[in-house]
C-alpha positions in Angstrom: 0.0 0.0 0.0 2.9 2.4 0.8 4.3 1.9 -2.7 0.9 2.4 -4.3 0.3 5.7 -2.4 3.8 6.8 -3.1 3.2 6.2 -6.8 -0.1 8.1 -6.8 1.5 11.0 -5.0 4.3 11.3 -7.5 1.8 11.1 -10.4 -0.2 14.0 -8.9 2.9 16.0 -8.2 3.9 15.5 -11.8 0.6 16.9 -13.1 -0.1 20.6 -13.6 -3.4 20.3 -11.8 -1.9 20.5 -8.3 0.1 23.7 -9.3 -2.9 25.2 -10.9 -4.8 24.7 -7.7 -2.1 26.3 -5.6 -1.7 29.1 -8.2 -5.4 29.9 -8.1 -5.4 30.0 -4.3 -2.4 32.4 -4.2 -3.8 34.8 -6.8 -7.2 35.0 -5.0 -5.6 35.5 -1.6 -3.5 38.4 -3.0 -6.6 39.9 -4.6 -8.6 39.6 -1.3 -5.9 41.0 0.9 -5.3 44.0 -1.5 -9.1 44.6 -1.7 -9.6 44.5 2.0 -6.7 46.8 2.6 -8.2 49.5 0.3 -11.7 48.8 1.6 -10.6 49.6 5.1 -9.1 52.8 3.9 -12.3 53.8 2.2 -14.3 52.9 5.3 -12.1 55.1 7.5 -12.3 57.9 5.0 -16.1 57.8 4.9 -16.4 57.6 8.7 -14.0 60.5 9.0 -16.4 62.7 7.0 -19.3 61.7 9.3 -17.8 61.5 12.8 -14.5 63.2 12.6 -11.0 62.2 11.6 -9.9 61.5 15.2 -12.9 59.1 15.8 -11.8 56.6 13.2 -8.8 55.6 15.3 -11.1 54.6 18.1 -12.7 51.2 17.4 -15.5 51.8 19.9 -16.7 54.9 18.1 -16.4 53.2 14.7 -18.4 50.2 16.0 -21.0 52.5 17.5 -21.5 54.3 14.2 -21.8 51.0 12.4 -24.4 49.9 15.0 -26.4 53.1 14.3 -26.3 52.4 10.6 -27.6 48.9 11.1 -30.4 50.0 13.3 -31.4 52.6 10.7 -31.5 49.9 8.0 -33.6 47.7 10.2 -36.2 50.5 10.5 -36.7 50.5 6.7 -40.2 49.4 5.8 -38.8 47.7 2.7 -36.7 45.3 4.7 -37.8 41.7 4.6 -38.1 39.7 7.8 -35.1 37.4 7.1 -32.8 40.2 6.3 -34.0 42.1 9.4 -33.4 39.0 11.5 -29.8 38.8 10.2 -29.2 42.5 11.0 -30.7 42.1 14.4 -28.3 39.3 15.3 -25.4 41.4 13.9 -26.4 44.4 16.0 -26.6 42.2 19.1 -23.1 40.9 18.5 -21.8 44.4 18.1 -23.4 45.5 21.3 -21.9 42.5 23.1 -18.4 43.6 21.8 -19.0 47.1 23.1 -20.2 45.8 26.5 -17.3 43.4 26.9 -14.7 45.9 25.5 -13.6 43.5 22.8 -12.3 44.9 19.5 -13.7 42.9 16.6 -12.4 45.3 14.0 -8.7 44.6 14.4 -7.2 43.3 11.2 -4.0 41.3 11.2 -2.6 38.3 9.3 -4.4 36.0 11.7 -7.8 37.6 11.5 -7.5 37.9 7.7 -6.6 34.2 7.3 -9.5 33.2 9.5 -12.0 35.4 7.6 -10.7 34.2 4.3 -11.2 30.5 5.0 -14.6 31.2 6.5 -15.7 32.9 3.3 -14.2 30.2 1.1 -16.1 27.2 2.5 -19.1 27.5 0.2 -17.5 27.9 -3.2 -13.7 28.6 -3.4 -12.5 25.7 -1.2 -14.8 23.2 -2.8 -13.8 24.4 -6.3 -10.1 23.9 -5.4 -10.8 20.4 -4.2 -12.8 19.6 -7.3 -10.0 20.7 -9.5 -7.6 18.6 -7.5 -9.5 15.4 -7.2 -12.2 15.1 -9.9 -10.1 13.2 -12.4 -7.9 11.0 -10.2 -9.9 7.9 -11.3 -11.7 9.1 -14.5 -8.5 10.4 -16.0 -6.9 7.1 -15.8 -10.0 5.3 -17.0 -10.2 7.5 -20.1 -6.5 7.3 -20.8 -6.4 3.5 -20.2 -3.4 3.8 -17.8 -5.2 2.1 -15.0 -4.9 -1.2 -16.9 -1.2 -1.2 -16.2 -1.9 -1.6 -12.5 -4.6 -4.2 -13.0 -2.4 -6.5 -15.2 0.2 -6.5 -12.5 -2.2 -8.4 -10.2 -2.8 -5.5 -7.8 -6.2 -5.8 -6.1 -8.8 -3.3 -7.3 -9.6 -2.2 -3.7 -6.0 -1.5 -3.0 -5.7 0.6 -6.2 -8.8 2.7 -5.2 -7.8 3.0 -1.6 -4.3 4.3 -2.6 -6.0 6.9 -4.7 -8.3 8.0 -2.0 -5.5 8.2 0.6 -3.6 10.4 -2.0 -6.5 12.7 -2.2 -6.7 13.1 1.5 -2.9 13.8 1.7 -3.0 16.4 -1.1 -6.0 18.1 0.4 -4.0 18.6 3.6 -1.1 19.9 1.5 -3.3 22.4 -0.3 -4.8 23.5 3.0 -1.3 24.0 4.5 -0.3 26.2 1.6 -3.5 28.2 1.7 -2.7 28.9 5.3 0.9 29.9 4.6 -0.2 32.0 1.6 -2.9 33.9 3.5 -0.7 34.6 6.5 2.3 35.6 4.4 0.4 37.9 2.0 -1.9 39.5 4.4 0.9 40.2 6.9 2.4 42.5 4.3 -0.7 44.6 4.4 -1.9 44.3 8.0 1.1 43.1 10.0 1.9 39.7 11.4 0.3 40.1 14.8 -3.0 39.0 16.3 -1.8 35.5 17.5 -2.8 36.1 21.1 -5.7 38.5 20.5 -8.8 37.1 22.1 -11.5 36.0 19.8 -15.1 35.5 20.9 -16.6 32.2 20.0 -19.7 30.2 21.1 -22.4 32.6 19.7 -25.7 30.8 19.0 -28.7 31.9 17.1 -32.0 30.5 18.4 -35.3 31.5 16.9 -33.6 34.5 15.3 -32.1 35.8 18.6 -28.5 35.8 19.8 -27.7 33.5 22.7 -24.4 34.4 24.6 -24.6 31.9 27.5 -21.9 29.6 26.0 -19.5 32.3 24.8 -15.8 31.8 25.5 -12.7 33.7 24.5 -9.9 31.9 22.7 -6.5 33.3 21.5 -6.3 34.1 17.8 -4.0 31.2 16.9 -6.4 28.7 18.5 -9.4 30.1 16.6 -7.3 30.0 13.4 -6.6 26.3 13.9 -10.3 25.6 14.7 -11.4 27.2 11.5 -8.8 25.5 9.3 -9.6 22.2 11.0 -13.2 22.5 10.1 -12.2 23.7 6.6 -10.1 20.6 6.1 -13.1 18.4 7.1 -15.1 20.2 4.4 -12.3 19.6 1.9 -12.4 15.9 2.7 -16.2 15.8 2.2 -16.0 17.5 -1.2 -13.0 15.4 -2.1 -14.9 12.3 -1.3 -17.9 13.2 -3.4 -15.6 14.2 -6.3 -13.8 10.9 -5.9 -17.1 9.0 -6.1 -18.1 10.9 -9.3 -14.7 10.3 -10.8 -15.1 6.6 -10.1 -18.5 6.4 -11.7 -17.7 8.2 -15.0 -14.9 7.8 -17.5 -14.7 11.4 -18.8 -12.7 13.9 -16.7 -14.8 16.8 -18.1 -18.0 15.0 -17.2 -16.7 14.3 -13.7 -15.8 18.0 -13.1 -19.1 19.1 -14.6 -21.2 16.8 -12.5 -19.6 17.8 -9.3 -19.8 21.5 -10.1 -23.4 21.2 -11.0 -24.1 19.3 -7.8 -22.3 22.0 -5.7 -24.1 24.9 -7.4 -27.5 23.2 -7.7 -27.4 22.1 -4.0 -26.6 25.6 -2.9 -29.4 27.1 -4.9 -31.9 24.6 -3.6 -30.8 25.3 0.0 -31.2 29.1 -0.5 -34.6 29.0 -2.2 -36.2 26.1 -0.3 -35.3 27.1 3.3 -38.7 26.0 4.6 -38.3 22.5 3.1 -36.6 20.0 5.4 -35.0 17.9 2.7 -32.2 20.5 1.7 -30.7 20.3 5.1 -29.5 16.8 4.3 -27.6 18.0 1.2 -23.9 18.2 1.8 -23.9 21.7 0.3 -26.2 22.9 3.0 -23.7 21.9 5.7 -20.4 23.2 4.4 -20.2 26.4 6.3 -19.2 24.7 9.6 -17.4 27.8 10.8 -20.8 29.7 11.1 -21.5 27.7 14.2 -18.5 29.0 16.0 -18.6 32.6 14.6 -22.3 33.0 15.4 -23.7 33.6 11.9 -27.4 33.1 11.4 -28.0 29.5 10.2 -29.8 29.3 6.8 -32.1 26.4 7.9 -33.6 26.4 11.4 -32.9 23.3 13.4 -29.3 22.7 12.2 -26.4 22.8 14.5 -22.7 21.7 14.5 -23.5 18.1 15.6 -26.2 17.8 12.9 -23.9 19.1 10.1 -20.9 17.0 11.1 -23.2 13.9 11.2 -24.7 14.7 7.7 -21.3 15.3 6.2 -19.8 12.2 7.8 -22.6 10.2 6.2 -21.8 11.7 2.8 -18.2 10.6 3.2 -19.2 7.0 4.1 -21.7 6.8 1.2 -19.2 8.2 -1.2 -16.5 5.7 -0.2 -19.0 2.8 -0.2 -20.4 3.6 -3.7 -16.9 4.2 -5.1 -15.5 0.8 -3.9 -18.7 -1.1 -4.7 -18.8 0.1 -8.2 -15.1 0.1 -9.0 -14.5 -3.5 -7.9 -17.3 -4.7 -10.1 -17.1 -2.6 -13.3 -15.5 -3.9 -16.5 -12.3 -1.9 -17.0 -10.3 -4.1 -19.3 -12.4 -3.4 -22.3 
């Protein structure tokens, strides 16, 4: 098994797909960091015109002004109930920060890296994992290279297991480089501090209201590891689904297309059918695991961390079972 995995890893390293994945991640991180840097400058400039140039250096006054703006938007008669509920939760969070004297506006390499991976869970991270893993089986099926392993007498389940282990390892590699890229690039713009800055976690949203009874403060480095740990689990889920599709079809293009369609279609169904219970069992509805520790309003009522982890684990198990059951029985030598 070690030699099989080693062979698969070297094959993936030799392909351009891995470097394209890392290149896309790097370019997007640079764009996000540059954009946030200039966005902060524009925000400070706008606030300076409204509350004075000295006030923009005081995070409490900036937060108070943002709180006033949110409450003004909530009073709009054209605001729908769902949007108003989101703004209400956000306002309650801001008030909590003011009451506890915690600065949520501090930007550093650690906070940027955390926010970046949180915002990447729904589309960017899954897209990177799809690019990385969608052709690991279908590419060899279409090219006929997998027959070279079969004629050597290697068991099919060993071949497939080695490919799956390779995907898990390369996903960890990509996540590691995403972390290094985000810290390295954002540190140029915002500084390399924030490792020990306290981060509030444990917010819960129940019936549209913020619950703060389980809130704890953790250092920035620990919260960063928490978010990237959850992100890696999401990467494993998407990689497993992509692996299954790659096993079921021979065409690399079809494999990528099916997984992308599933990702986009599942997300749209979740957003437009919030009152229907079925979408909560889609893997796409449970990808934003970091929302549970950051306190964001859940898209579907009744979902929590345990529920989402369970659903995603079931998707991993189903993907692995279907992949092995089909691959060990299909006719490959024709």
